C-alpha positions in Angstrom: 0.0 0.0 0.0 2.7 2.4 1.0 4.8 1.7 -2.0 1.9 2.2 -4.3 1.1 5.5 -2.7 4.6 6.7 -3.0 4.8 5.8 -6.7 1.5 7.4 -7.3 2.7 10.6 -5.7 5.9 10.7 -7.8 3.9 10.1 -11.0 1.5 13.0 -10.1 4.3 15.4 -9.2 6.1 14.5 -12.4 3.0 15.2 -14.5 2.5 18.6 -12.8 6.0 19.7 -13.5 6.1 18.2 -17.0 6.3 20.9 -19.7 7.1 21.4 -23.4 9.5 24.3 -24.3 8.8 26.3 -27.4 10.8 29.0 -29.1 9.6 31.4 -31.8 11.7 31.2 -34.9 12.3 34.0 -37.6 9.4 32.7 -39.7 7.0 33.4 -36.9 6.5 29.6 -36.1 7.0 27.9 -32.8 9.8 25.4 -32.7 9.6 22.4 -30.2 12.8 22.6 -28.1 12.0 19.4 -26.1 10.0 18.1 -23.1 11.2 18.2 -19.5 10.4 19.2 -15.9 10.4 22.9 -14.6 11.6 24.0 -11.3 12.2 27.4 -9.6 15.7 27.4 -8.3 18.7 29.7 -7.8 20.6 30.4 -10.9 24.1 28.9 -11.0 26.7 31.4 -9.8 24.2 34.1 -8.6 21.7 34.8 -6.0 18.9 35.2 -8.4 15.9 32.9 -8.7 15.0 31.5 -12.1 13.1 28.9 -14.1 15.1 25.7 -14.9 13.9 23.2 -17.4 15.7 19.8 -17.4 15.2 17.2 -20.2 13.2 14.2 -19.0 15.4 11.7 -20.8 19.0 12.8 -20.2 18.4 15.5 -17.6 20.1 18.0 -19.8 19.3 21.7 -19.1 16.9 22.9 -21.8 16.3 26.4 -20.3 17.9 28.5 -17.6 15.9 31.8 -17.3 16.4 34.4 -14.6 13.0 35.8 -13.5 12.8 39.4 -14.4 11.0 42.1 -12.2 9.5 43.6 -15.4 6.1 42.8 -16.6 7.0 40.5 -19.5 5.2 37.3 -18.6 1.8 36.4 -20.0 -0.4 33.5 -19.1 -2.5 32.1 -22.0 -5.5 29.9 -21.2 -4.7 27.6 -18.3 -1.5 25.8 -19.3 0.8 28.1 -21.2 3.2 30.8 -19.9 5.0 32.9 -22.5 7.4 35.7 -22.4 10.0 37.6 -24.4 13.5 36.8 -23.1 15.7 39.9 -23.2 18.9 37.9 -23.3 17.9 35.6 -26.2 15.9 38.3 -27.9 13.1 35.9 -28.7 9.7 34.6 -27.6 9.7 31.6 -25.3 6.7 29.5 -24.0 6.1 26.7 -21.5 3.2 24.4 -22.2 2.3 22.5 -19.1 0.8 19.0 -19.0 -1.6 20.1 -16.2 -3.2 23.4 -15.2 -2.2 23.0 -11.6 1.5 23.0 -12.4 1.0 26.1 -14.6 -0.8 27.9 -11.7 1.9 26.9 -9.3 4.7 28.4 -11.4 2.7 31.4 -12.2 2.2 32.3 -8.6 5.9 31.7 -7.9 6.8 34.2 -10.6 4.5 36.8 -9.2 5.8 36.3 -5.6 9.4 36.7 -6.8 8.6 39.9 -8.7 6.8 41.4 -5.6 9.8 40.7 -3.5 12.1 42.4 -6.1 9.9 45.5 -6.0 9.8 45.6 -2.2 13.6 45.2 -2.1 14.1 48.0 -4.6 11.7 50.3 -2.7 12.9 49.5 0.9 16.5 48.8 0.3 16.1 45.8 2.6 18.2 42.7 2.0 15.7 39.9 2.2 16.8 36.3 1.6 14.8 34.3 -0.9 11.9 32.3 0.5 12.8 28.6 1.3 9.6 27.4 -0.4 11.0 28.7 -3.7 14.4 27.0 -3.5 13.3 23.7 -4.8 9.9 22.6 -6.0 9.9 19.2 -4.7 7.1 16.8 -5.7 6.1 16.3 -2.1 5.5 20.0 -1.7 3.4 20.2 -4.8 1.2 17.4 -3.7 0.5 19.2 -0.4 -1.7 21.6 -2.4 -5.0 20.0 -3.4 -6.0 22.8 -5.7 -2.6 23.4 -7.2 -2.3 26.9 -5.8 0.8 28.1 -4.2 1.0 28.2 -0.3 4.0 29.3 1.5 5.1 28.2 5.0 3.3 31.1 6.5 -0.1 30.1 5.0 -1.2 28.5 8.3 0.1 31.2 10.6 -2.0 31.8 13.7 -0.3 35.0 14.9 2.3 37.6 13.7 5.5 38.4 15.5 5.2 40.7 18.5 5.6 44.4 18.0 9.0 44.9 19.8 12.2 46.4 18.9 14.0 43.0 19.0 11.4 41.3 16.7 11.0 44.2 14.4 13.1 42.7 11.6 11.1 39.4 11.7 7.8 41.4 11.7 9.1 43.4 8.7 10.1 40.3 6.8 6.7 38.7 7.5 4.8 41.7 6.1 7.0 42.4 3.1 7.7 38.9 1.9 4.1 37.5 2.1 2.3 36.4 -1.1 -1.1 37.6 -2.0 -2.8 34.9 0.0 -0.4 35.6 3.0 -1.0 39.3 2.7 -4.7 38.8 3.3 -4.0 36.6 6.3 -1.5 39.1 7.8 -3.9 42.0 7.2 -6.7 40.1 8.9 -4.5 39.4 11.9 -3.4 43.0 12.2 -6.9 44.4 12.0 -8.0 41.9 14.7 -5.2 42.7 17.0 -6.5 45.7 19.1 -3.0 46.3 20.6 -1.0 46.3 17.3 -1.2 49.9 16.4 -1.0 51.3 20.0 2.2 49.2 20.5 3.5 50.3 17.1 3.0 54.0 18.0 4.7 53.6 21.4 7.6 51.8 19.7 7.9 54.7 17.2 7.9 57.3 20.0 10.5 55.4 21.9 12.8 55.1 18.8 12.3 58.8 18.1 13.2 59.8 21.6 16.3 57.5 21.5 17.1 58.8 18.0 17.3 55.2 16.8 17.4 55.8 13.1 17.6 52.1 12.1 14.5 51.4 14.1 12.7 54.5 12.7 13.6 53.5 9.1 12.3 49.9 9.7 9.1 51.4 11.1 8.8 53.6 8.0 9.0 50.4 5.8 6.6 48.6 8.1 4.0 51.4 7.9 4.4 51.7 4.2 3.9 47.9 3.7 0.8 48.0 5.9 -0.7 50.8 3.8 0.0 48.8 0.7 -2.1 46.0 2.0 -5.1 48.2 0.9 -7.3 46.9 3.7 -10.3 49.0 4.6 -10.3 47.9 8.2 -6.6 48.9 8.6 -7.4 52.3 7.0 -10.2 52.9 9.5 -7.6 52.6 12.3 -4.6 54.3 11.0 -6.5 57.3 9.6 -8.4 57.9 12.9 -7.7 61.0 15.0 -5.9 58.7 17.5 -3.1 57.4 15.2 -3.1 59.6 12.1 -0.5 62.1 13.2 1.8 59.4 14.6 1.5 57.4 11.3 2.4 60.6 9.4 5.4 61.0 11.7 6.6 57.5 11.1 6.5 58.3 7.3 9.0 61.2 7.8 12.0 58.8 8.1 12.4 57.6 4.6 15.7 55.7 4.2 16.3 57.0 0.7 16.1 60.7 1.9 19.1 62.0 3.8 17.1 64.7 5.6 14.2 64.0 7.8 10.9 65.4 6.5 8.8 67.6 8.7 5.3 66.6 7.7 3.8 67.0 11.2 5.2 70.4 11.6 3.7 71.5 8.3 0.3 70.2 9.2 0.2 71.8 12.6 1.8 75.1 11.9 1.4 76.0 8.3 -1.9 74.5 7.4 -4.7 76.7 8.7 -8.3 75.7 8.8 -10.5 78.7 7.9 -14.1 78.8 8.9 -16.1 81.3 6.9 -19.1 80.2 8.9 -18.4 78.5 12.3 -19.2 74.8 12.0 -20.6 73.5 15.3 -20.9 69.8 14.3 -17.8 68.0 15.5 -18.4 65.1 13.1 -18.2 67.5 10.2 -14.9 68.8 11.5 -13.5 65.3 11.9 -14.4 64.4 8.3 -12.9 67.5 6.9 -9.5 67.1 8.7 -9.3 63.4 7.8 -10.0 64.1 4.1 -7.2 66.6 4.1 -4.7 64.4 5.8 -5.4 61.4 3.7 -5.0 63.5 0.6 -1.7 64.8 1.9 -0.4 61.2 2.4 -1.6 60.3 -1.1 -0.3 63.3 -3.0 2.7 64.5 -0.9 4.2 61.7 1.2 3.7 58.5 -0.9 2.9 59.5 -4.5 5.6 57.3 -6.0 5.0 54.2 -3.9 1.2 53.7 -4.0 -0.3 51.4 -6.6 -3.4 52.1 -8.5 -5.6 50.0 -6.2 -4.4 51.8 -3.1 -4.8 55.2 -4.7 -8.4 54.3 -5.7 -9.1 53.2 -2.1 -7.8 56.5 -0.6 -9.8 58.5 -3.2 -13.0 56.6 -2.1 -12.3 57.5 1.5 -12.0 61.2 0.6 -15.1 61.0 -1.6 -17.2 59.4 1.1 -16.1 62.0 3.6 -17.0 64.9 1.3 -20.4 63.4 0.7 -21.0 63.1 4.4 -19.8 66.7 5.1 -22.0 68.2 2.4 -25.0 66.1 3.4 -24.7 67.2 7.1 -24.2 70.9 6.1 -27.1 71.1 3.7 -29.5 69.5 6.2 -28.5 72.3 8.6 -30.9 75.0 7.7 -29.5 77.5 10.2 -26.0 77.1 8.6 -27.3 77.9 5.1 -29.3 80.8 6.2 -26.5 82.3 8.1 -24.2 81.9 5.1 -26.4 83.7 2.7 -27.3 86.4 5.3 -23.6 87.2 5.7 -23.0 87.3 1.9 -25.8 89.7 1.3 -24.9 91.9 4.2 -23.3 95.3 3.0 -21.3 95.5 6.2 -19.1 92.5 5.5 -15.4 93.3 4.7 -13.9 92.4 1.3 -11.7 89.8 2.9 -14.7 88.1 4.7 -16.7 88.4 1.4 -13.8 86.7 -0.4 -13.7 83.8 2.1 -17.4 83.4 1.9 -17.4 83.2 -1.9 -14.5 80.7 -1.9 -16.3 78.6 0.7 -19.5 78.6 -1.4 -17.4 77.6 -4.4 -15.9 74.6 -2.5 -19.3 73.8 -1.1 -20.8 73.6 -4.6 -17.9 71.8 -6.0 -17.9 69.0 -3.3 -21.6 68.6 -3.8 -20.7 66.5 -6.9 -20.0 63.7 -4.3 -23.8 63.5 -3.7 -26.2 61.5 -5.7 -28.0 63.2 -8.6 -31.3 63.6 -6.8 -29.6 65.1 -3.7 -27.5 67.4 -5.9 -30.6 68.7 -7.8 -32.4 69.3 -4.5 -29.4 71.1 -3.0 -29.0 73.5 -6.1 -32.7 74.3 -6.0 -32.4 75.2 -2.3 -29.5 77.5 -3.0 -31.3 79.1 -5.9 -34.3 79.8 -3.6 -31.9 81.4 -1.1 -30.7 83.9 -3.7 -27.4 82.6 -4.9 -27.8 84.1 -8.4 -28.2 87.6 -6.9 -25.0 87.1 -5.0 -23.3 85.9 -8.2 -24.3 89.0 -10.0 -22.5 91.1 -7.4 -19.5 88.7 -7.5 -19.1 89.1 -11.3 -18.7 92.9 -10.8 -15.8 92.5 -8.4 -12.3 93.6 -9.3 -10.8 90.4 -7.7 -10.1 88.0 -10.5 -10.1 85.0 -8.2 -13.6 85.8 -6.9 -14.9 86.3 -10.4 -13.4 82.9 -11.5 -15.0 81.3 -8.5 -18.4 82.9 -9.4 -18.2 81.6 -13.0 -17.4 78.1 -11.7 -20.4 78.2 -9.5 -22.7 79.2 -12.4 -21.2 76.4 -14.6 -22.0 73.9 -11.8 -25.6 75.1 -11.7 -25.9 75.0 -15.5 -24.5 71.5 -15.6 -27.1 70.4 -13.1 -30.2 72.3 -14.2 -29.8 75.2 -16.7 -33.5 76.2 -16.3 -32.7 77.6 -12.8 -30.4 80.3 -14.2 -32.6 80.9 -17.2 -35.6 81.5 -15.0 -33.7 84.0 -12.9 -32.4 85.9 -15.9 -35.9 86.2 -17.4 -37.4 87.4 -14.2 -34.6 89.7 -13.2 -35.3 93.4 -13.8 -33.1 94.7 -16.4 -31.5 91.3 -17.1 -28.3 92.5 -15.3 -26.8 89.0 -15.0 -26.8 88.2 -18.7 -25.3 91.6 -19.5 -22.5 90.9 -17.0 -21.9 87.6 -18.6 -21.6 89.2 -22.1 -19.3 91.9 -20.6 -17.1 89.3 -18.9 -16.8 87.5 -22.3 -15.4 90.7 -23.8 -13.2 91.5 -20.9 -9.5 90.5 -20.9 -8.8 88.9 -17.5 -5.6 87.5 -18.7 -6.4 84.0 -17.4 -8.6 82.8 -20.2 -11.7 83.4 -18.0 -13.5 84.6 -21.1 -13.8 81.0 -22.1 -15.8 80.3 -19.0 -18.1 83.2 -19.9 -18.5 81.7 -23.4 -19.4 78.4 -21.9 -22.0 79.9 -19.7 -23.7 81.8 -22.5 -23.6 78.8 -24.8 -25.3 76.6 -22.3 -27.9 79.3 -21.7 -28.6 79.7 -25.4 -28.7 75.9 -26.1 -32.2 75.5 -27.6 -32.2 71.7 -27.1 -32.4 72.1 -23.2 -35.0 74.9 -23.2 -38.7 74.8 -22.6 -41.0 76.8 -24.9 -41.5 80.0 -22.9 -38.0 80.1 -21.6 -36.5 79.6 -25.1 -38.4 82.5 -26.7 -37.8 84.9 -23.8 -34.1 84.4 -23.3 -33.2 84.3 -27.0 -35.2 87.5 -27.5 -33.3 89.2 -24.7 -29.9 88.1 -26.1 -30.6 89.1 -29.7 -32.1 92.4 -28.9 -29.6 93.7 -26.3 -26.3 91.8 -26.8 -25.8 90.4 -30.3 -25.2 93.8 -31.9 -22.7 94.5 -29.2 -20.7 91.4 -30.0 -20.7 92.1 -33.7 -19.6 95.7 -33.2 -16.6 94.5 -31.1 -15.4 92.6 -34.1 -15.9 95.5 -36.5 -14.1 98.0 -34.2 -11.2 95.6 -33.6 -10.5 95.2 -37.4 -8.6 97.7 -39.6 -10.9 99.8 -41.8 -10.8 99.6 -45.6 -11.5 102.5 -47.9 -13.8 100.5 -50.3 -15.7 98.9 -47.5 -19.4 99.5 -47.3 -19.4 98.8 -43.6 -20.1 101.8 -41.4 -19.1 101.0 -37.8 -21.8 102.3 -35.5 -21.1 103.3 -31.9 -23.6 101.8 -29.4 -24.4 103.1 -26.1 -21.9 100.7 -24.4 -19.0 102.5 -26.1 -18.4 106.2 -25.7 -15.9 106.8 -28.5 -14.3 104.7 -31.2 -11.0 106.4 -30.8 -10.9 105.3 -27.2 -11.8 101.7 -28.0 -9.0 99.3 -27.5 -9.1 96.4 -30.0 -10.0 93.1 -28.4 -7.5 90.3 -28.1 -7.6 87.6 -30.7 -8.8 85.0 -28.2 -11.9 87.1 -27.4 -12.6 87.6 -31.1 -12.3 83.9 -31.7 -14.7 83.2 -28.9 -17.2 85.7 -30.4 -17.0 83.8 -33.7 -17.5 80.5 -32.0 -20.6 81.8 -30.2 -22.0 83.2 -33.5 -21.5 79.9 -35.2 -23.3 78.3 -32.3 -26.2 80.7 -32.7 -26.4 80.1 -36.5 -26.9 76.3 -35.8 -29.3 76.6 -32.9 -31.3 79.7 -33.8 -31.3 79.8 -37.6 -34.4 81.9 -38.1 -33.8 84.5 -35.4 -30.1 85.1 -36.4 -31.0 85.2 -40.1 -33.3 88.1 -39.5 -30.6 89.9 -37.6 -28.0 89.3 -40.3 -30.3 90.4 -43.1 -31.3 93.6 -41.4 -28.0 94.8 -39.9 -25.6 93.5 -42.5 -23.7 91.7 -39.7 -22.1 89.2 -41.9 -19.8 91.7 -43.7 -18.7 93.1 -40.3 -17.7 89.6 -39.1 -15.9 89.0 -42.3 -13.7 92.0 -41.5 -11.7 89.6 -39.4 -9.9 88.5 -42.6 -8.0 91.9 -42.5 -6.4 91.1 -39.1 -2.8 90.0 -39.1 -3.6 86.9 -37.1 -4.3 84.2 -39.6 -6.2 82.3 -36.9 -8.9 85.0 -37.0 -9.2 84.8 -40.8 -9.7 81.0 -40.3 -12.4 81.8 -37.8 -14.2 84.1 -40.3 -14.1 81.4 -42.9 -15.5 78.9 -40.5 -18.3 81.3 -39.7 -19.1 81.7 -43.4 -19.0 78.0 -43.9 -21.6 77.6 -41.1 -23.9 80.1 -42.7 -23.7 78.5 -46.1 -24.2 75.0 -44.7 -27.7 76.0 -43.6 -28.7 76.2 -47.3 -31.1 79.0 -46.5 -32.3 80.6 -49.8 -32.5 84.1 -48.3 -29.1 84.1 -46.9 -27.6 82.7 -50.1 -29.3 85.6 -52.1 -28.0 88.0 -49.5 -24.5 86.7 -50.0 -24.7 87.0 -53.7 -26.3 90.4 -53.6 -23.8 92.0 -51.3 -20.8 90.2 -52.7 -20.0 88.8 -49.2 -17.5 86.2 -50.5 -15.2 88.9 -51.7 -13.2 89.1 -48.4 -12.8 85.3 -48.3 -11.5 85.1 -51.9 -9.2 88.1 -51.2 -7.8 86.4 -48.2 -7.3 83.2 -50.3 -5.4 85.2 -52.9 -3.3 87.1 -50.4 -2.4 83.7 -48.7 -0.9 82.6 -52.1 0.4 79.1 -52.3 1.1 78.8 -48.6 -0.4 75.5 -47.4 -1.9 76.3 -44.1 -5.3 76.2 -42.3 -6.6 79.2 -44.1 -5.8 77.6 -47.5 -7.5 74.3 -46.5 -10.5 76.1 -45.0 -11.3 78.2 -48.0 -10.8 75.2 -50.4 -13.1 73.2 -48.3 -15.7 76.0 -48.4 -15.5 75.9 -52.2 -15.7 72.2 -52.3 -18.8 72.3 -50.2 -20.4 74.8 -52.5 -19.7 72.4 -55.5 -20.7 69.2 -53.8 -23.9 70.5 -52.4 -24.8 72.0 -55.8 -25.5 75.5 -54.6 -26.1 76.9 -58.1 -26.4 80.6 -57.2 -23.1 80.5 -55.3 -21.4 78.4 -58.0 -22.4 80.9 -60.7 -21.5 83.8 -58.4 -18.1 82.6 -57.5 -17.0 81.7 -61.0 -18.4 84.8 -62.8 -17.3 87.3 -60.1 -13.8 85.9 -59.1 -12.7 84.2 -62.3 -9.6 86.4 -62.6 -8.5 86.1 -59.1 -8.9 82.3 -59.1 -7.1 81.9 -62.5 -3.7 81.4 -60.8 -5.2 78.6 -58.7 -6.5 76.6 -61.7 -4.1 73.8 -60.9 -6.0 73.0 -57.7 -8.6 70.2 -58.1 -11.2 72.1 -56.2 -11.1 75.0 -58.5 -11.2 72.9 -61.7 -14.2 70.9 -60.3 -16.0 74.2 -59.5 -15.6 75.4 -63.1 -16.9 72.1 -64.4 -19.9 72.4 -62.1 -20.3 76.0 -63.4 -20.5 74.8 -67.0 -23.0 72.1 -66.1 -25.2 74.7 -64.5 -25.1 76.9 -67.6 -26.1 73.9 -69.8 -28.9 72.9 -67.5 -30.2 76.5 -67.6 -30.1 76.7 -71.4 -31.9 73.3 -71.6 -34.6 74.4 -69.3 -35.1 77.7 -71.2 -35.4 75.8 -74.5 -38.0 73.4 -72.9 -40.0 76.3 -71.5 -40.1 78.0 -75.0 -41.2 74.8 -76.7 -43.9 74.4 -74.2 -45.1 77.9 -74.6 -45.2 77.7 -78.4 -47.1 74.4 -78.2 -49.7 76.0 -75.9 -50.0 79.0 -78.2 -50.5 76.8 -81.3 -53.1 74.7 -79.5 -55.0 77.8 -78.4 -55.0 79.2 -82.0 -56.1 75.9 -83.4 -58.9 75.6 -80.9 -60.2 79.1 -81.8 -60.1 78.3 -85.5 -62.0 75.1 -85.0 -64.7 76.8 -82.9 -65.2 79.4 -85.6 -65.5 76.7 -88.3 -68.0 74.7 -86.2 -69.9 77.9 -85.6 -70.4 78.7 -89.4 -71.0 75.0 -90.2 -73.9 74.8 -87.6 -75.4 78.0 -88.9 -75.5 76.6 -92.5 -77.2 73.4 -91.1 -79.9 75.5 -89.4 -80.7 77.4 -92.5 -80.9 74.1 -94.5 -83.2 72.7 -91.9 -85.4 75.8 -91.8 -86.0 75.6 -95.6 -86.6 71.8 -95.6 -84.6 71.6 -98.8 -83.5 68.1 -99.8 -79.7 67.6 -100.5 -77.9 64.8 -102.0 -75.8 64.3 -98.9 -78.8 63.3 -96.8 -78.6 66.1 -94.2 -82.3 66.9 -94.3 -84.7 66.0 -91.5 -87.3 63.5 -92.6 -90.7 63.4 -91.2 -91.8 60.1 -89.8 -93.7 58.6 -86.8 -91.1 57.4 -84.4 -92.1 55.6 -81.2 -90.6 57.3 -78.1 -89.3 55.3 -75.1 -92.4 56.2 -73.0 -94.8 54.7 -75.6 -96.1 57.9 -77.3 -95.8 58.8 -80.9 -94.3 62.1 -82.1 -95.5 63.9 -85.2 -92.5 66.2 -85.2 -89.0 65.3 -86.3 -86.7 64.3 -83.6 -83.0 65.0 -83.4 -82.3 62.1 -81.1 -80.7 59.0 -82.6 -82.8 55.9 -82.9 -82.2 54.3 -79.5 -84.4 51.4 -78.5 -86.0 51.6 -75.0 -86.1 54.2 -72.4 -85.3 54.4 -68.7 -88.9 53.7 -67.6 -91.9 52.7 -69.9 -95.0 54.5 -68.4 -98.3 53.0 -69.6 -100.4 56.0 -68.5 -98.7 58.2 -71.1 -100.6 56.5 -73.9 -103.5 58.9 -73.2 -101.4 61.8 -74.1 -100.2 60.5 -77.4 -102.5 63.0 -79.4 -101.5 66.0 -77.3 -99.8 68.8 -79.2 -99.0 71.8 -77.0 -99.4 75.2 -78.5 -96.3 77.0 -79.5 -95.4 79.9 -77.2 -95.1 83.2 -78.9 -91.9 85.1 -78.3 -92.1 88.4 -76.3 -90.9 90.7 -79.0 -87.2 89.8 -78.8 -84.8 92.0 -80.6 -82.5 90.9 -83.4 -79.5 90.9 -81.1 -81.2 88.5 -78.7 -82.0 86.2 -81.7 -78.4 86.1 -82.7 -77.2 85.5 -79.2 -79.6 82.6 -78.8 -78.6 80.9 -82.0 -74.9 81.4 -81.1 -75.5 79.8 -77.7 -77.3 76.9 -79.2 -74.7 76.3 -81.9 -71.7 76.4 -79.5 -73.4 73.9 -77.1 -74.2 71.5 -80.0 -70.7 70.2 -80.3 -70.4 69.4 -76.6 -73.8 67.8 -76.7 -72.7 65.4 -79.4 -69.5 64.4 -77.6 -71.4 63.8 -74.4 -73.9 61.6 -76.2 -71.1 59.4 -77.6 -69.6 59.0 -74.1 -73.1 58.0 -72.8 -73.3 54.4 -74.0 -76.9 53.6 -73.1 -78.1 57.1 -74.1 -81.5 56.5 -72.6 -82.2 60.0 -71.2 -85.7 61.4 -71.1 -86.1 64.6 -69.3 -89.0 66.9 -68.6 -89.3 70.3 -70.2 -88.5 72.0 -66.9 -84.9 70.6 -67.0 -84.2 72.0 -70.5 -83.0 75.4 -69.3 -81.0 73.8 -66.5 -79.3 71.6 -69.1 -78.3 74.5 -71.4 -77.0 76.6 -68.5 -75.0 73.7 -66.9 -73.1 73.1 -70.1 -71.5 76.5 -70.2 -68.8 76.0 -67.6 -68.0 72.5 -69.0 -66.9 74.2 -72.3 -64.5 76.4 -70.4 -63.0 73.6 -68.4 -62.5 71.6 -71.6 -60.7 74.6 -73.3 -58.4 75.0 -70.2 -57.5 71.4 -70.2 -56.8 71.4 -73.9 -54.4 74.3 -73.5 -52.3 72.4 -71.0 -51.7 69.5 -73.4 -49.0 69.2 -76.0 -49.5 69.9 -79.7 -49.7 66.3 -80.8 -52.3 65.4 -78.2 -54.3 68.5 -79.3 -54.3 67.6 -83.0 -55.3 64.0 -82.3 -58.3 65.1 -80.1 -59.4 67.7 -82.8 -59.5 64.9 -85.5 -61.5 62.7 -83.2 -64.0 65.5 -82.5 -64.5 66.2 -86.2 -65.3 62.6 -86.9 -67.7 62.3 -84.0 -69.4 65.6 -85.0 -70.0 64.4 -88.6 -71.5 61.1 -87.4 -73.8 62.8 -84.9 -75.0 65.3 -87.4 -76.1 62.5 -89.7 -78.0 60.8 -86.8 -79.6 64.1 -85.8 -80.9 64.8 -89.3 -82.4 61.3 -89.6 -84.3 61.4 -86.3 -88.1 60.8 -85.8 -91.0 62.8 -84.4 -90.6 64.8 -81.2 -92.4 63.5 -78.1 -94.7 65.4 -75.8 -91.8 66.4 -73.7 -89.8 67.5 -76.7 -92.9 69.3 -78.0 -93.3 71.2 -74.8 -89.6 72.0 -74.7 -90.0 73.6 -78.2 -92.0 76.3 -76.4 -88.8 77.3 -74.7 -87.3 78.1 -78.1 -89.1 81.3 -78.6 -85.7 83.1 -78.7 -84.7 81.3 -82.0 -86.6 83.3 -84.7 -84.4 83.9 -87.7 -84.4 86.5 -90.5 -86.6 84.6 -93.0 -89.9 86.1 -91.8 -93.3 85.0 -90.5 -93.9 82.5 -93.3 -91.0 80.4 -92.0 -91.9 80.6 -88.3 -92.9 77.0 -88.0 -89.7 75.8 -89.6 -87.6 77.9 -87.2 -89.5 76.7 -84.2 -88.9 73.1 -85.4 -85.1 73.7 -85.7 -84.9 75.3 -82.3 -86.8 72.4 -80.8 -84.2 70.0 -82.3 -81.4 72.0 -80.6 -83.1 72.1 -77.2 -83.8 68.4 -77.4 -80.2 67.7 -78.1 -79.3 69.6 -75.0 -81.8 67.8 -72.9 -80.7 64.4 -74.1 -77.2 65.2 -72.7 -78.5 66.1 -69.2 -78.9 63.8 -66.3 -81.8 61.3 -66.7 -84.9 62.3 -64.7 -88.2 60.4 -65.3 -91.4 62.4 -65.7 -94.9 61.3 -65.0 
């Protein structure tokens, strides 16, 4: 049993240590260097630990690699460790047979690297750990999960805090692995006497001036801080131990002179209370935050790792949140603060401290949650913080003004509507005027950028509600936009041929006394104007069109600073990108691209931002196919741009210009063709109507005389049965259509009824001519409508006759308008079809039967159709008029009559 167990142990250990060694060749492929067993041992002839790989067959050394403190090792998946060997200048890799062996070697490499770092930082000679001397199979098998455990893994206590055992305690803390560090940190945090004894030992060594002991205590405290344990931080950063811990960190071995951190914190650091704070917990948190920050930023900035720095920052962040939360809940403290700031009896020094305190208070409020931040800022706004800021911005102290702008930006980032509401409700809108004035004032510390940011957030249309947006934009454009534009105009050199007349507003007393603004301020104004063009296109367009502001802004191209010319080009590019028709016409009309082209020509062949910006502007005009600007630029500045024809953008612009001209000529030609076609169609229509009119008159005369003709156009008298069953003794102009809409049997009694002809009421000759003309003009439309009505079974009463004639008049006008909008070919085709239908219909009309009772009665309505033949032809005329009226009725909407 025992022999079997021992053999099994050796086999398992061998498999855990068994690896394949690979080396990357010049072709980028991995070469197999052999299979062996890896161990961590001292390198031959040195005190350094390294990786040794011995061949499993002949025990020949395949690899002897000294472990480097640099981060060159990489673990891939679970069984591969690779690195670039600086001595061999190639990539090496170990592929383990089992993942437990890979984890074991990986942890050993990490532990050795940590010891190297500690030795380099502390300068302490530490002997290598015995566990790393030789990786015996029995030691590997003691770990069930394959993870590395040192001899201290099962420690129950740490060495006592005494001067004699101080080296052993230091070695325990500095040489522990990651798992051991957690165990040591746990033991230290559970030992209530550890830090009191350590402080007493530090005081004793300091009294005895034992520098060796003090330096070991320094390394010990530094190692404890690097444990990054929250429980330990709570103890060492408490008021009881914090100053002694800082004192222990004064004796750094690498520094020849002892630091005086405690003296600096006690004597030079002064805690100012603008408003007395009565809560002791608040004071404790404030002092602790400052001291932790001092340790992190001053004492140990080069020693702390990222994890420890993050932990210290979280401590400071939590303390700030607690301080702000306790202060904002103290209503008396807030009221006292604002009462003091509003008091006129406060000195300038006290006011300065109050403003700086308020600035720090608002800045630290970012540690709160979002909801708590919003509630705090609303409470401060209700207390009148914006009124105080209006007074702060008028101060001559730049530091106070800077603090005031920071406070406003904090409010705007949280809720911009708070400041907008105050500006709208404030009488005279003083605060907005102060912000614009601050943007134009040279503070020498780039504070105008802060004013620009405030105004830009205020004018951001995407974060405004409806009422606020209109109100604050109206205030800005009416009172301050012209002021910004005039600053640009007054800061630029005049030009004799310029049409711009610089006007002096009320905010400037005299142009001669005006000092040109700095280039940074002018650039900020341009940036703000570009922002307004994007966010308020309609409002700023009206201002530009009325005040000619664009030309004033383009005066920046005359300044010596090329960066201002680039800003002007960027402004013009922003305007053109809106593709607004009115602005484009305004640019062309006032020749506003002239300063830009002149600046381009003056720049010459220098390849700079101005050159690229103007070429990009021209390229945008071409690509976006802005035809007015394409034609305007090429026709107006052809001579100036001639020397730049070698540039691709200029060549492409000219090609686009030629295409625009060709398109315009083609459109003009098409419009002329359409106009001529419409004119010919109108003339042909008039000629056709006149021809129909005369043809119809001749038909009426032939019908009135009842003269037979060879072409069969006479009306023949026959008894035709009407759809309602009656017989007509008068000629009918309707075609022979079988059947009516309704066949009424009771109409048979009226078959002999012949109504008397109504006598006309002495009409004049003009009325007769008009009546005949009206009937003849409607005749053609009647025939067409009859052809479209396939069943053609209309039988209307005499009362509908007048309505039918009147209702056809507007249809004739509609047809003429429709015919005018068609092309010449379609008009000719329709005219030929109408002629053929008209001839067919006239033949049918002249071969019709007798007129029914309804048709006879409707003939009484034809009293206006007497012709010039005299009283002997009166009956014939009445018959012809009845035919025309019946034709009109047949085209009307069917309406049965009883």
